[in-house]
C-alpha positions in Angstrom: 30.1 -103.3 -136.7 31.5 -105.2 -139.8 32.5 -103.1 -142.6 29.8 -104.3 -145.1 27.3 -102.6 -147.2 23.7 -103.3 -145.9 22.4 -103.2 -149.2 24.8 -104.5 -151.8 26.8 -106.7 -149.5 30.1 -105.2 -150.6 32.9 -105.9 -148.0 36.6 -105.8 -148.0 38.5 -107.7 -150.8 42.0 -109.4 -150.1 45.0 -109.5 -152.2 48.8 -109.1 -152.3 51.3 -106.2 -152.2 54.0 -107.2 -154.8 57.5 -105.9 -154.3 60.0 -105.4 -157.1 61.5 -108.8 -156.1 58.1 -110.4 -156.5 57.6 -111.0 -152.7 54.1 -111.2 -151.8 52.4 -109.8 -148.7 48.9 -110.0 -147.7 46.6 -106.9 -147.7 43.2 -105.8 -148.0 41.0 -103.0 -149.4 38.0 -101.6 -147.4 34.8 -100.5 -149.2 33.9 -96.7 -149.1 30.7 -96.8 -146.6 28.7 -94.1 -145.3 25.8 -94.3 -142.6 22.5 -92.9 -143.9 19.1 -92.5 -142.9 16.6 -94.3 -145.3 12.9 -95.0 -145.2 12.3 -98.8 -145.6 8.7 -99.8 -145.9 7.9 -96.5 -144.3 10.1 -96.9 -141.3 13.2 -94.7 -140.9 16.3 -96.8 -140.5 20.1 -96.0 -140.3 22.0 -98.2 -142.7 25.6 -98.7 -143.6 25.8 -98.3 -147.5 28.8 -98.1 -150.0 29.0 -94.8 -152.3 27.9 -96.5 -155.2 24.5 -97.6 -153.6 24.3 -94.0 -152.0 24.7 -92.4 -155.4 21.8 -94.7 -156.8 19.6 -93.7 -153.9 20.3 -90.3 -154.4 19.2 -90.5 -158.1 16.2 -92.7 -157.2 17.1 -95.7 -159.2 16.8 -97.9 -156.1 13.0 -98.2 -155.6 12.6 -100.2 -152.3 14.4 -97.7 -150.2 14.1 -94.0 -150.1 16.5 -91.6 -148.6 15.2 -89.8 -145.4 17.8 -87.1 -145.4 20.0 -85.8 -148.4 23.2 -85.9 -146.5 24.9 -88.9 -144.9 24.4 -88.8 -141.2 27.5 -88.0 -139.0 28.1 -90.4 -136.1 27.9 -88.8 -132.8 
C-alpha cells in the first residue's frame, strides 16, 4: 500500500535534515493517514484518507463522499 490519500492525493514530502555544521542529509515526512469506511455513490468502500480530509468528511464539507461510520476503522 502506498502512503497516499485516496481523496486529496497527499503523499510523503522530501527535504533535508540540516546540522549545526550545515551538513544536509535526506529525510522525508509521512502524511497522517487513516482508513475509513465511506459511501461512494451509494457503495460502501474502505479508503485511506488524510486527517484533514477526515475532518472535512465529519463536518460534511465534502459532498461526493459520506462517512459510513463515525470512527476510523481499525485494521485487523
